C-alpha positions as CSV (number, residue, x, y, z in Angstrom):
1,M,95.0,104.6,88.2
2,R,91.8,102.8,89.1
3,S,90.0,101.1,86.2
4,E,86.6,99.9,87.4
5,A,85.6,98.2,84.2
6,T,88.6,96.2,83.9
7,G,88.7,95.3,87.6
8,K,85.2,94.1,87.4
9,V,86.3,91.3,85.1
10,H,89.6,90.3,86.7
11,H,88.5,90.6,90.5
12,R,85.3,88.6,89.8
13,N,87.3,85.7,88.6
14,R,90.0,86.0,91.2
15,H,87.7,86.0,94.2
16,L,85.3,83.4,92.9
17,S,86.3,80.9,95.6
18,Y,85.5,83.5,98.4
19,L,82.3,84.6,96.8
20,A,80.6,81.3,95.8
21,A,78.4,81.6,98.8
22,G,75.7,83.3,96.8
23,A,74.4,86.3,95.1
24,T,74.7,88.6,98.1
25,A,78.5,88.0,98.2
26,L,78.7,88.5,94.5
27,A,77.0,91.8,94.8
28,I,80.0,93.1,96.7
29,L,81.9,93.2,93.4
30,S,80.0,96.2,92.1
31,P,82.0,98.6,90.0
32,A,81.7,101.2,92.8
33,C,84.2,99.4,95.0
34,I,86.6,97.8,92.5
35,W,89.7,99.7,91.4
36,A,92.2,97.7,89.4
37,Q,94.4,97.6,86.3
38,D,94.7,94.7,83.8
39,T,97.1,92.3,85.5
40,A,98.5,91.3,82.2
41,A,100.0,94.7,81.9
42,G,102.1,96.9,84.4
43,G,100.7,98.9,87.1
44,A,98.9,97.8,90.3
45,T,95.8,96.2,91.7
46,T,93.8,97.5,94.7
47,I,91.2,95.8,96.7
48,D,88.7,97.6,99.0
49,R,87.5,96.6,102.4
50,K,83.9,96.2,101.0
51,Q,85.2,93.3,99.1
52,M,86.2,91.3,102.2
53,P,84.2,88.2,102.7
54,A,82.3,88.0,105.9
55,A,84.3,84.9,107.0
56,A,87.6,86.7,106.6
57,K,86.3,89.6,108.7
58,K,85.1,87.3,111.4
59,E,88.5,85.6,111.4
60,A,90.3,88.9,111.9
61,D,88.1,90.0,114.8
62,K,90.3,88.0,117.2
63,F,93.1,90.5,116.7
64,K,91.1,93.0,118.7
65,T,91.9,91.1,121.9
66,R,95.2,90.6,123.6
67,K,94.6,86.8,123.8
68,G,94.1,86.7,120.0
69,R,97.1,88.8,119.3
70,L,99.4,86.7,121.4
71,E,98.1,83.5,119.8
72,A,98.7,84.7,116.3
73,K,101.6,82.8,114.6
74,P,104.3,84.5,112.4
75,L,103.8,84.1,108.6
76,D,106.2,81.7,107.0
77,W,107.5,83.8,104.1
78,N,107.5,80.7,102.0
79,A,103.8,80.0,102.5
80,T,102.4,82.7,100.2
81,I,104.9,83.4,97.5
82,G,103.6,80.6,95.2
83,K,105.9,79.5,92.5
84,P,107.9,82.6,91.3
85,K,109.3,82.7,87.8
86,S,113.0,81.8,87.5
87,V,115.1,84.4,89.3
88,G,117.1,84.6,85.9
89,E,114.0,85.9,84.1
90,Q,113.3,89.6,83.8
91,P,109.8,90.4,84.9
92,T,107.9,92.9,82.7
93,G,108.2,96.4,84.0
94,I,109.9,95.9,87.3
95,E,113.6,95.6,86.0
96,E,113.4,99.1,84.6
97,Q,115.6,100.1,87.6
98,A,118.6,98.5,85.9
99,R,118.6,101.7,83.8
100,P,119.8,104.9,85.5
101,Q,117.0,106.7,87.3
102,E,116.9,109.7,89.4
103,S,117.0,109.1,93.1
104,G,114.3,110.6,95.2
105,T,113.0,110.9,98.8
106,S,109.8,111.8,100.5
107,K,110.0,113.4,104.0
108,G,108.4,111.9,107.0
109,G,106.4,113.7,109.6
110,R,106.1,113.6,113.5
111,P,103.0,112.7,115.5
112,N,100.7,115.3,116.9
113,P,102.1,116.8,120.1
114,K,99.0,115.6,122.0
115,A,99.1,112.1,120.6
116,K,100.6,110.3,123.7
117,R,98.3,112.2,126.1
118,D,95.2,111.2,124.0
119,A,96.3,107.6,123.6
120,K,96.6,107.2,127.3
121,K,93.0,108.7,127.7
122,Y,91.6,106.5,124.9
123,Y,93.4,103.2,125.8
124,P,94.1,103.4,129.5
125,K,94.1,99.6,130.1
126,E,96.7,99.1,127.4
127,W,99.0,101.7,128.9
128,R,98.6,100.3,132.4
129,A,99.6,96.8,131.0
130,L,102.5,98.3,129.2
131,F,103.8,100.0,132.3
132,D,103.5,96.8,134.3
133,E,105.5,95.2,131.6
134,I,108.2,97.7,131.9
135,K,108.5,97.2,135.6
136,R,108.7,93.4,135.3
137,E,111.4,93.7,132.6
138,R,113.5,96.2,134.6
139,L,113.3,93.9,137.7
140,S,114.4,91.0,135.6
141,V,117.4,93.0,134.1
142,R,118.6,93.9,137.6
143,R,118.3,90.3,138.9
144,N,120.2,89.0,135.9
145,G,123.0,91.5,136.1
146,G,122.3,93.5,133.1
147,F,120.9,93.3,129.6
148,L,123.2,92.5,126.5
149,R,121.8,94.5,123.5
150,V,124.6,93.9,121.0
151,G,125.3,90.7,119.0
152,S,127.9,89.7,116.5
153,A,129.5,92.7,114.7
154,D,131.0,90.5,111.9
155,V,128.3,91.1,109.3
156,L,125.6,92.7,111.4
157,T,124.7,94.1,114.7
158,Q,121.4,92.8,116.1
159,Y,119.6,94.1,119.2
160,C,116.1,94.3,120.7
161,E,114.8,97.7,120.0
162,D,112.2,97.8,122.7
163,C,113.2,95.3,125.5
164,L,114.2,97.7,128.3
165,I,111.8,100.4,127.5
166,P,109.0,99.8,125.0
167,N,109.2,102.5,122.4
168,T,106.1,104.8,122.2
169,D,108.1,107.7,120.7
170,Y,109.0,108.7,117.1
171,P,110.3,107.1,114.9
172,E,109.9,103.6,116.5
173,V,106.2,104.3,117.1
174,A,105.7,104.4,113.3
175,I,106.7,100.7,113.1
176,G,104.4,97.9,114.2
177,K,103.1,94.4,114.0
178,L,100.7,93.5,111.1
179,F,98.1,90.8,111.8
180,T,96.7,89.0,108.8
181,N,94.5,86.0,108.3
182,S,97.5,83.9,107.2
183,G,99.9,85.0,110.0
184,T,101.8,88.0,111.3
185,C,104.1,90.3,109.5
186,S,105.7,93.7,110.1
187,A,104.9,97.1,108.6
188,S,105.6,100.8,109.0
189,V,103.7,104.1,108.4
190,V,105.1,105.8,105.3
191,S,102.6,108.4,104.3
192,G,100.7,111.2,106.0
193,N,97.6,109.8,104.2
194,N,97.5,106.9,106.8
195,V,99.3,104.3,104.5
196,I,101.6,101.6,105.7
197,V,104.1,99.5,103.7
198,T,104.7,95.8,104.1
199,A,105.6,92.8,101.8
200,A,103.2,91.8,99.0
201,H,103.3,88.2,100.3
202,C,101.6,89.6,103.5
203,C,98.8,90.8,101.3
204,Y,98.4,88.6,98.2
205,D,98.9,84.8,98.4
206,R,100.1,83.7,95.0
207,G,99.7,80.0,95.8
208,A,96.0,80.5,96.5
209,N,95.7,83.3,93.8
210,N,93.8,85.4,96.3
211,W,94.0,88.2,98.9
212,I,95.0,87.2,102.4
213,F,92.6,89.7,104.2
214,G,92.3,90.5,107.8
215,W,94.9,93.2,108.0
216,T,95.1,94.8,111.4
217,F,98.0,97.1,112.3
218,A,99.2,97.6,115.9
219,P,101.8,100.4,116.0
220,A,104.3,100.2,118.9
221,Y,103.1,96.7,119.7
222,H,104.8,95.0,122.6
223,N,103.9,91.6,124.1
224,G,100.2,91.8,123.2
225,N,99.9,95.4,124.3
226,T,98.7,98.1,121.9
227,P,99.2,101.5,123.4
228,Y,97.8,103.3,120.4
229,G,95.1,100.8,119.6
230,T,94.7,98.8,116.4
231,F,93.8,100.0,113.0
232,D,91.7,98.2,110.4
233,W,92.5,98.3,106.7
234,S,90.7,100.3,104.1
235,T,92.4,99.3,100.9
236,A,95.3,97.2,100.0
237,T,97.5,97.6,96.8
238,V,100.1,95.3,95.1
239,L,101.9,95.4,91.8
240,N,100.5,93.3,89.0
241,S,104.1,92.0,88.5
242,W,103.8,90.4,92.0
243,I,100.6,88.7,91.1
244,N,101.9,87.5,87.8
245,N,105.6,86.8,88.5
246,G,106.2,86.7,92.2
247,D,109.6,88.3,91.8
248,V,111.5,89.7,94.8
249,A,111.6,93.2,93.3
250,S,107.8,93.3,93.2
251,D,107.2,92.1,96.9
252,V,105.8,95.3,98.2
253,C,102.3,96.2,99.4
254,L,100.7,99.4,100.5
255,I,97.7,99.4,102.9
256,K,95.6,102.4,103.6
257,L,94.1,102.3,107.2
258,Q,90.9,103.4,108.5
259,N,90.6,105.9,111.5
260,D,90.3,104.4,114.9
261,S,87.0,104.5,117.0
262,H,87.9,108.0,118.2
263,G,88.1,109.3,114.7
264,K,91.9,109.6,114.7
265,G,94.1,108.5,111.8
266,I,97.1,106.5,112.6
267,T,99.5,109.4,111.7
268,Y,97.9,111.4,114.6
269,Y,99.6,109.0,117.0
270,T,102.7,107.8,115.0
271,G,103.6,110.4,112.4
272,W,105.1,108.6,109.4
273,L,108.5,107.6,108.1
274,G,110.0,109.0,104.9
275,R,110.5,107.0,101.7
276,S,113.5,106.8,99.3
277,W,113.8,105.2,95.9
278,N,116.4,104.6,93.2
279,W,119.3,104.8,95.6
280,P,122.4,102.7,95.1
281,S,122.4,99.2,96.4
282,Q,125.1,99.7,98.9
283,Q,123.5,101.4,101.9
284,V,123.7,101.1,105.6
285,H,120.2,100.1,106.8
286,H,118.5,99.4,110.1
287,A,116.0,96.7,109.4
288,L,113.2,96.4,112.0
289,G,110.5,93.9,112.6
290,Y,108.7,91.3,114.8
291,P,110.4,88.0,114.1
292,G,109.1,84.7,115.6
293,N,112.8,83.5,116.3
294,L,113.6,86.6,118.4
295,G,111.3,87.6,121.2
296,N,108.5,85.2,119.8
297,A,107.3,88.0,117.5
298,N,106.3,90.1,120.4
299,Q,109.2,92.5,120.6
300,L,110.6,95.0,118.1
301,E,114.0,93.7,116.9
302,L,116.6,95.5,114.9
303,C,119.6,94.6,112.7
304,A,122.1,97.2,111.5
305,S,124.2,96.1,108.4
306,E,125.2,97.1,104.9
307,S,123.1,96.1,101.9
308,F,124.2,95.0,98.4
309,S,122.5,93.5,95.3
310,P,123.3,89.8,94.6
311,S,125.2,89.2,91.3
312,G,124.3,86.9,88.5
313,P,120.8,85.4,88.1
314,C,119.7,86.3,91.6
315,G,117.5,89.3,90.9
316,G,119.9,91.9,89.9
317,S,119.6,95.6,91.0
318,G,116.0,95.2,92.0
319,V,117.0,93.0,94.9
320,L,118.8,93.9,98.1
321,N,120.5,91.5,100.5
322,T,121.6,92.4,104.0
323,G,122.9,90.6,107.1
324,C,120.2,90.0,109.7
325,T,119.2,87.2,112.1
326,M,115.4,87.8,111.9
327,T,113.2,85.2,110.2
328,F,109.5,84.5,109.9
329,G,107.3,87.3,111.1
330,S,109.8,90.0,110.0
331,S,108.1,90.0,106.5
332,G,107.4,93.5,105.4
333,G,109.5,95.1,108.1
334,P,111.2,98.3,106.9
335,W,114.8,98.8,106.0
336,I,115.5,102.4,107.0
337,R,118.2,104.7,105.8
338,N,119.5,107.3,108.2
339,Y,117.5,105.8,111.0
340,R,116.4,108.3,113.8
341,T,117.3,111.3,111.6
342,D,115.8,111.2,108.1
343,N,114.1,107.8,108.6
344,W,113.8,106.9,104.9
345,V,112.3,103.4,104.3
346,N,114.2,102.1,101.3
347,S,113.1,98.4,101.2
348,V,111.0,95.9,103.1
349,V,111.8,92.3,104.1
350,H,111.0,89.7,101.5
351,G,112.8,86.7,103.1
352,Y,115.2,84.1,101.8
353,D,115.6,82.4,98.4
354,S,118.7,80.2,98.5
355,Q,122.2,79.9,99.8
356,A,123.6,80.9,96.4
357,C,121.4,84.0,96.1
358,T,120.8,85.2,99.7
359,G,123.5,83.6,102.0
360,T,123.1,81.7,105.2
361,F,119.4,81.3,106.4
362,G,119.1,83.1,109.7
363,Q,122.0,85.3,109.0
364,T,120.9,87.2,105.9
365,F,117.6,88.0,104.2
366,N,116.6,90.0,101.1
367,G,114.1,92.5,100.0
368,A,112.9,94.7,97.1
369,R,115.0,97.7,96.5
370,F,112.6,100.7,96.4
371,T,112.5,102.2,92.9
372,S,110.2,104.1,90.6
373,S,108.9,100.8,89.4
374,N,107.6,99.5,92.8
375,I,107.2,102.1,95.6
376,V,106.5,105.1,93.3
377,T,104.0,103.1,91.2
378,L,102.3,101.8,94.2
379,C,102.1,105.2,95.9
380,G,100.5,106.5,92.7
381,A,97.9,103.8,92.9
382,A,97.2,103.8,96.6
383,G,97.4,107.6,97.3
384,C,100.4,108.1,99.4
């Protein structure tokens, strides 16, 4: 699903602002590294790492250091969505899920049995720092008489997923913090081909009509520590309906990752979560991410609640709402069905639209319901 000839026209125009530096930059846009479909139609658009401007790469280099990671700010989920079409409009192609479609799942997989041993050998400083962190947090818990993990049970249960013991085991290890040149998001590994899923607004800025760049993924991230290292991006893929419409149902992005400096793909260390699509709107989900309002975007937080599709002109069956206290920084975090058993990612965090369509800010957020029209289309284009 990669059309080089069409992509040559559309990507050359879309990236003109980045590539105006001269003929050398323009040469990056050779047909050999452009894979895209016509954005006026359905389908998806993929960008290759070779197309990343030098300035964007330099900006992302700071995420390789603990200081740079701790200084990174969560992405405001309103900053990159641009001006979506009216929620009452039906975006071309993406509302096909309103018709009955067969539900499906794709199984996850576990890490290599030697993954943790090798990670400690490859990244010893990170593991020492993580163990020091665990000692400090346990001492703090004892001094303060215990740690309260459970919040309000009225519409959701919220707790810190890695406060007492940072999670370096499956399935939590397959979830991590995503650093971008516009701010931090959340993401999860969902394919044995080293592919992560996040929100499209963490990949493509509709306001600027350009890619965000700089994607660096840190699985099992905790307070600046990266026990399994960081992984650079290879390709990023979004739906054309996101570029054209900005609708919630299209707010999904797949990023394929490069191997680390030791030649290992991310799934060697993390395994991968399953995927599900075309399932009914009412599901019990565990939503996970790194929000700035809880733990300063440095700890993995979790909400457990039941999802539903908002009625009326609020997006229809392509949109899911669920109770959760996470805000900025949680963008792209997975909503998981059957957490810790089947581990099916069924949606990712979009954010918040309005009181009428989403609920109370800071108590509820929404996301794209995974369907044949979004996650299956993207996987076909990205190579899940």
